[in-house]
C-alpha positions in Angstrom: -39.5 -3.8 -35.8 -36.4 -5.9 -35.4 -37.0 -9.5 -34.2 -33.5 -10.1 -32.9 -33.8 -7.8 -29.8 -32.9 -9.5 -26.6 -35.1 -8.7 -23.6 -32.8 -6.9 -21.0 -32.7 -8.8 -17.7 -30.2 -10.0 -15.1 -29.8 -13.4 -13.4 -31.7 -13.9 -10.1 -29.6 -13.4 -7.0 -27.7 -10.4 -8.3 -28.4 -6.8 -7.2 -28.4 -3.9 -9.5 -29.3 -0.4 -8.3 -30.4 2.8 -10.0 -28.1 5.8 -9.4 -30.1 7.2 -6.4 -29.8 3.9 -4.5 -26.2 3.4 -5.6 -25.2 6.8 -4.1 -26.6 5.7 -0.8 -25.0 2.3 -1.1 -21.6 3.9 -1.9 -21.9 6.2 1.1 -22.5 3.3 3.4 -19.5 1.5 1.9 -17.4 4.7 2.4 -18.5 5.0 6.0 -17.4 1.4 6.7 -14.1 2.0 4.9 -13.4 5.2 6.8 -14.0 3.4 10.2 -11.8 0.5 9.3 -9.0 2.9 8.3 -9.6 5.0 11.5 -8.6 1.9 13.5 -5.4 1.3 11.6 -6.6 -1.4 9.2 -4.7 -1.5 5.9 -6.5 -2.2 2.5 -5.9 -5.2 0.4 -7.6 -6.6 -2.7 -7.4 -10.1 -4.1 -8.4 -11.5 -7.4 -12.1 -12.4 -7.8 -10.9 -15.6 -9.5 -8.6 -18.0 -7.6 -7.2 -21.4 -8.3 -9.8 -24.0 -7.3 -7.1 -26.0 -5.4 -6.5 -22.9 -3.3 -10.1 -22.2 -2.5 -10.8 -25.9 -1.7 -7.6 -26.6 0.2 -9.3 -27.6 3.4 -11.8 -29.8 1.6 -14.9 -29.4 -0.4 -18.2 -30.2 1.4 -20.8 -27.4 1.3 -18.3 -25.0 -0.2 -17.7 -27.1 -3.2 -21.4 -27.3 -3.9 -21.7 -23.5 -3.8 -18.7 -22.2 -5.7 -18.8 -21.1 -9.3 -16.1 -23.3 -10.9 -14.9 -23.4 -14.5 -12.0 -24.3 -16.7 -10.1 -22.2 -19.2 -7.7 -24.5 -21.1 -6.2 -26.7 -18.4 -6.6 -24.2 -15.6 -9.2 -25.1 -13.0 -10.5 -21.9 -11.4 -13.3 -20.6 -9.2 -14.9 -17.3 -8.1 -14.1 -16.6 -4.5 -16.9 -17.4 -2.1 -15.7 -15.3 0.8 -12.8 -13.0 1.7 -11.3 -15.2 4.4 -9.8 -18.0 2.3 -8.2 -15.4 -0.1 -6.8 -13.7 3.0 -5.2 -17.0 4.2 -3.6 -17.4 0.8 -2.5 -13.8 0.7 -0.9 -13.8 4.1 0.9 -17.1 3.3 2.1 -15.9 0.0 3.3 -12.5 1.3 4.3 -13.6 4.7 7.9 -12.3 4.5 6.7 -8.9 3.3 4.0 -8.2 6.0 4.3 -6.6 9.4 2.6 -8.6 12.2 0.2 -8.2 13.8 -1.2 -7.7 10.3 -4.4 -5.5 10.3 -6.2 -5.7 7.0 -9.5 -4.7 5.6 -11.0 -5.9 2.4 -14.2 -4.7 0.8 -15.1 -6.7 -2.3 -17.6 -8.9 -4.1 -17.9 -12.6 -3.4 -19.9 -15.3 -5.2 -22.0 -18.2 -4.0 -24.4 -20.5 -5.8 -27.1 -20.0 -3.2 -30.6 -21.3 -3.7 -32.6 -18.5 -5.2 -34.8 -16.8 -2.6 -35.7 -13.3 -1.6 -32.9 -11.4 0.2 -30.3 -14.1 -0.6 -27.6 -13.1 -3.2 -25.3 -15.0 -5.4 -23.1 -11.9 -5.9 -22.6 -9.6 -2.9 -20.2 -7.3 -1.1 -18.5 -8.3 2.1 -16.6 -5.8 4.2 -14.1 -7.6 6.4 -11.4 -6.8 8.9 -9.0 -9.2 10.5 -6.0 -8.9 12.9 -3.5 -11.7 12.2 -0.8 -12.6 14.7 2.5 -14.4 14.0 2.5 -17.3 16.4 0.3 -15.6 18.9 -2.2 -12.7 19.2 -3.1 -11.0 22.5 -6.7 -11.5 23.7 -7.0 -7.6 24.0 -7.4 -7.5 20.2 -10.7 -9.4 20.7 -11.9 -6.5 22.9 -11.0 -3.9 20.3 -13.1 -5.4 17.5 -16.4 -4.4 19.2 -15.1 -0.8 19.2 -14.8 -1.0 15.4 -18.3 -2.4 15.2 -19.7 0.3 17.5 -18.0 3.2 15.7 -19.1 1.9 12.3 -22.8 1.4 13.1 -23.0 4.8 14.9 -21.6 6.5 11.8 -24.0 4.5 9.7 -26.8 6.3 11.7 -27.8 3.7 14.2 -28.2 4.4 17.9 -29.8 1.3 19.2 -27.9 -1.9 18.5 -26.4 -4.7 20.6 -23.1 -6.5 20.1 -23.5 -10.0 21.5 -20.3 -11.7 22.7 -19.4 -15.2 23.8 -16.4 -17.6 23.8 -16.6 -21.0 22.2 -14.0 -22.4 24.6 -16.5 -21.9 27.4 -19.1 -23.9 25.4 -16.6 -26.6 24.4 -15.2 -27.0 27.9 -18.7 -27.2 29.3 -19.7 -29.9 26.8 -16.6 -31.9 27.6 -17.4 -31.6 31.3 -20.7 -33.3 30.4 -18.9 -36.0 28.6 -19.6 -34.7 25.1 -16.3 -35.0 23.3 -17.4 -33.8 19.8 -19.1 -30.4 20.5 -19.3 -29.3 16.8 -22.8 -30.6 16.2 -24.0 -29.2 19.5 -22.5 -25.8 18.7 -24.2 -25.8 15.3 -27.5 -26.6 16.9 -27.3 -23.9 19.5 -26.3 -21.4 16.8 -29.8 -22.1 15.2 -31.7 -21.1 18.3 -32.8 -17.7 16.9 -33.9 -19.3 13.6 -35.6 -22.5 14.7 -36.7 -21.9 18.3 -36.2 -23.8 21.5 -38.5 -26.8 20.8 -36.7 -27.6 17.5 -33.3 -27.1 19.3 -34.4 -29.7 21.9 -35.4 -32.1 19.1 -32.1 -31.7 17.3 -30.0 -32.1 20.5 -31.8 -35.5 21.1 -31.2 -36.5 17.5 -27.5 -35.9 17.7 -27.2 -38.2 20.7 -27.8 -36.2 23.9 -30.0 -37.9 26.5 -32.7 -35.9 28.4 -30.4 -35.0 31.2 -27.6 -33.7 28.9 -30.1 -31.8 26.8 -31.6 -30.1 29.9 -28.2 -29.2 31.2 -27.1 -27.7 27.9 -30.3 -25.6 27.7 -30.0 -24.6 31.4 -26.4 -23.5 30.7 -27.2 -21.3 27.7 -30.1 -19.8 29.6 -27.8 -18.1 32.1 -28.5 -14.4 31.8 -28.2 -11.1 33.6 -25.6 -8.3 33.4 -22.2 -9.2 32.1 -20.7 -9.3 35.6 -23.6 -11.5 36.8 -23.1 -14.0 34.0 -19.3 -14.1 34.5 -19.9 -14.6 38.3 -22.4 -17.4 37.7 -20.0 -19.2 35.3 -17.3 -18.9 37.9 -19.6 -20.4 40.5 -20.2 -23.5 38.4 -16.7 -24.5 39.5 -16.0 -26.4 36.3 -12.3 -27.4 36.3 -12.1 -28.3 32.6 -9.0 -26.6 31.3 -10.7 -25.3 28.1 -13.6 -23.9 30.1 -11.3 -22.1 32.5 -9.3 -20.7 29.6 -12.4 -19.5 27.8 -13.8 -17.9 31.0 -10.5 -16.0 31.6 -10.5 -14.7 28.0 -14.2 -13.6 28.2 -13.5 -11.8 31.5 -10.6 -9.9 29.9 -12.5 -9.0 26.8 -15.4 -7.8 28.9 -13.0 -5.7 31.0 -11.4 -4.0 28.0 -14.3 -3.4 25.7 -15.5 -0.4 27.7 -12.0 1.0 27.8 -12.1 1.0 24.0 -15.1 3.3 24.1 -18.1 1.0 23.7 -21.0 1.9 26.0 -22.2 -0.8 28.3 -25.7 -0.7 26.8 -24.3 -1.7 23.4 -22.7 -5.0 24.3 -23.8 -8.1 26.3 -22.5 -11.6 27.0 -24.8 -14.1 25.4 -24.1 -17.8 25.9 -26.3 -18.8 22.9 -24.0 -17.1 20.5 -21.9 -19.9 19.0 -21.3 -19.1 15.3 -21.9 -22.1 13.1 -18.5 -22.0 11.3 -16.1 -24.6 12.6 -12.9 -22.5 12.4 -14.0 -20.1 15.2 -12.2 -21.3 18.4 -12.5 -18.5 21.0 -14.4 -15.1 21.1 -17.4 -14.8 18.8 -19.6 -11.8 17.9 -23.0 -11.2 16.5 -24.5 -7.7 16.1 -28.3 -7.0 16.1 -30.3 -3.8 15.5 -32.5 -3.5 18.6 -35.5 -2.0 16.8 -35.3 -4.5 13.9 -34.6 -8.0 15.3 -36.2 -9.6 12.3 -33.3 -8.6 10.2 -31.0 -10.9 12.1 -27.2 -10.4 12.6 -25.8 -7.4 10.7 -22.2 -8.0 11.6 -20.5 -11.2 12.9 -17.1 -12.9 13.4 -14.7 -14.2 15.9 -11.3 -15.6 16.9 -9.6 -18.5 15.1 -6.4 -20.4 16.0 -4.7 -20.8 12.7 -5.8 -18.9 9.6 -3.5 -20.5 7.0 -2.6 -24.0 8.1 -3.3 -25.3 4.6 -0.8 -23.0 2.9 2.0 -22.4 5.4 3.7 -24.0 8.4 3.7 -20.9 10.6 0.8 -20.6 13.1 -1.2 -17.5 12.3 -4.0 -16.9 14.9 -6.5 -14.1 14.2 -9.7 -12.3 15.0 -12.1 -10.6 12.6 -15.6 -9.6 11.6 -17.6 -9.2 8.4 -20.4 -7.0 7.3 -22.5 -8.4 4.4 -23.1 -5.0 2.9 -25.4 -6.1 0.0 -27.7 -8.1 2.2 -27.7 -5.3 4.9 -28.5 -2.6 2.3 -31.3 -4.7 0.8 -32.9 -5.5 4.2 -32.7 -1.9 5.5 -34.1 -0.6 2.2 -36.9 -3.2 2.1 -37.9 -2.3 5.7 -37.8 1.5 4.9 -35.2 2.0 7.6 -33.0 3.8 5.0 -34.1 5.7 2.0 -32.3 6.9 -1.1 -32.9 10.6 -1.7 -30.0 12.0 -3.7 -30.4 11.8 -7.5 -27.1 13.5 -8.2 -23.7 14.2 -6.7 -23.5 17.6 -8.5 -23.5 20.8 -6.4 -23.9 23.2 -9.3 -25.2 23.0 -12.8 -23.9 25.7 -15.3 -26.3 26.6 -18.1 -24.6 28.4 -21.0 -26.5 30.9 -23.1 -25.8 31.2 -26.8 -22.2 32.0 -27.5 -21.0 31.4 -23.9 -20.1 27.7 -24.0 -16.3 28.5 -23.7 -16.7 30.7 -20.6 -19.1 28.0 -19.1 -16.5 25.2 -19.5 -13.8 27.5 -18.2 -15.8 28.3 -15.1 -16.6 24.6 -14.5 -12.9 23.8 -14.6 -12.3 26.6 -12.0 -15.0 25.3 -9.7 -13.8 21.7 -10.0 -10.2 22.7 -9.1 -11.6 24.0 -5.9 -13.4 20.8 -5.1 -16.9 21.9 -6.1 -18.8 19.1 -8.0 -19.8 20.9 -11.2 -21.7 19.9 -14.4 -22.2 21.9 -17.6 -25.5 21.5 -19.4 -24.2 20.9 -23.0 -27.5 20.2 -24.8 -29.7 22.8 -26.7 -33.2 23.4 -25.7 -35.6 25.8 -23.8 -34.4 27.4 -20.6 -37.3 25.8 -18.7 -36.2 22.3 -19.8 -32.7 23.0 -18.5 -33.9 24.2 -15.1 -36.3 21.2 -14.9 -33.2 18.9 -15.4 -31.5 20.5 -12.4 -34.8 20.2 -10.4 -35.4 16.5 -11.2 -31.8 15.6 -10.1 -32.0 17.8 -7.0 -29.0 19.8 -8.0 -28.9 22.6 -5.3 -27.5 25.5 -7.5 -27.7 26.7 -11.1 -25.4 29.3 -12.7 -26.6 30.9 -15.9 -23.9 32.4 -18.1 -24.8 34.9 -20.8 -23.0 37.7 -22.6 -24.0 40.3 -20.0 -22.7 38.1 -17.2 -19.4 37.6 -18.9 -19.0 41.3 -19.7 -19.9 42.4 -16.1 -18.2 39.4 -14.3 -21.5 39.0 -12.4 -23.1 35.5 -12.8 -26.6 34.6 -11.8 -26.5 31.9 -9.0 -29.9 30.4 -8.2 -30.6 28.4 -5.1 -33.0 25.8 -6.5 -34.7 25.1 -3.2 -35.5 28.6 -2.1 -35.6 30.2 -5.6 -33.3 33.0 -4.3 -31.0 34.4 -7.0 -27.8 36.4 -6.6 -25.4 38.1 -9.1 -21.9 37.2 -8.0 -18.3 37.3 -9.3 -16.4 34.0 -9.8 -14.5 34.8 -6.6 -17.7 35.3 -4.7 -19.3 32.2 -6.1 -16.3 30.2 -5.0 -16.5 31.6 -1.5 -20.3 31.0 -1.3 -20.2 27.4 -2.5 -17.3 26.2 -0.4 
């Protein structure tokens, strides 16, 4: 026995699937892609490796700690940690070649040096869409984004899910009205409500400098609930004159008004004043999507509006709105919770089994079937007939065609339905018609 064999393994935080699971994963990705394209989003792809100075243009902080960074010669480079920063670079670089508003989708792998824990990945797929305006971008775009979310998750097979919507200007304006000038820490704390609970939120609000009165007013505010119209009416009745608050409330009213026009049923979206999104660059509308029957999974799709995508790369103001689905994490969580299940072992529709001396005819027939769009495989190995049928059975290939001398001579080929066991003798033309 050789003593230099390396034990096969992968690094923690990376996901690797067997073909059955990969087929399901790819179908989910295809569903997301088809929905993005249905709404007029255009595909782009950017390099997995970017110049470090580009990725860290707005400063390091937590990002710098998480990126995979290395040098080759004198070139300082890093693996992309999201698809938004590459988008900003892309739009800036190709600004004169793009039509605005620029609607792009990007499905690709990103890399983060996350602390190793179950369900957290260092390499994972993100599926992003963004609408980028040149100088300005109408608020109605913010109302269309939930329609993309709705269409996508319905096609993924979910009926019961809720898109939660808010506007950060409302929160920011409310905090300013209370005399809180820097609302960033308050927003980040509110955004943790689902994760850490109300008592810990209270504690953190006090720790960042709010007095008891301010803390209670903040909690009272985000506790406003009811139907969308009731929440909007209650916000209006607060009679807050802060300019940012008024602007945010007007935007939220308009988004609420148009979402239903875009085909999203009322039961699938609600205004929720606790939705803040922790990332600093969101400036207006924000979204979080939750599966109603599986709240423990957390948000499955999130995003929002930002004022200026590419201020670190170009002087033009480029406002935008977008969302992201973390497909790797979503797939993992749905699979772990047995909400989805991989069943297909193969993509092949028909397996052709050649008898002795009939390999040429079998390959010819396979080519004919493939030209007609029928996924076909020829069994090229020798062995007993039972073994060949077992192969088709184990891979759940629905049909088998056996080709022997008699079949070739009579142009009548035995087509077996592997599920029912039914067998028919058909000509090539009849097989084509039957399988299409």
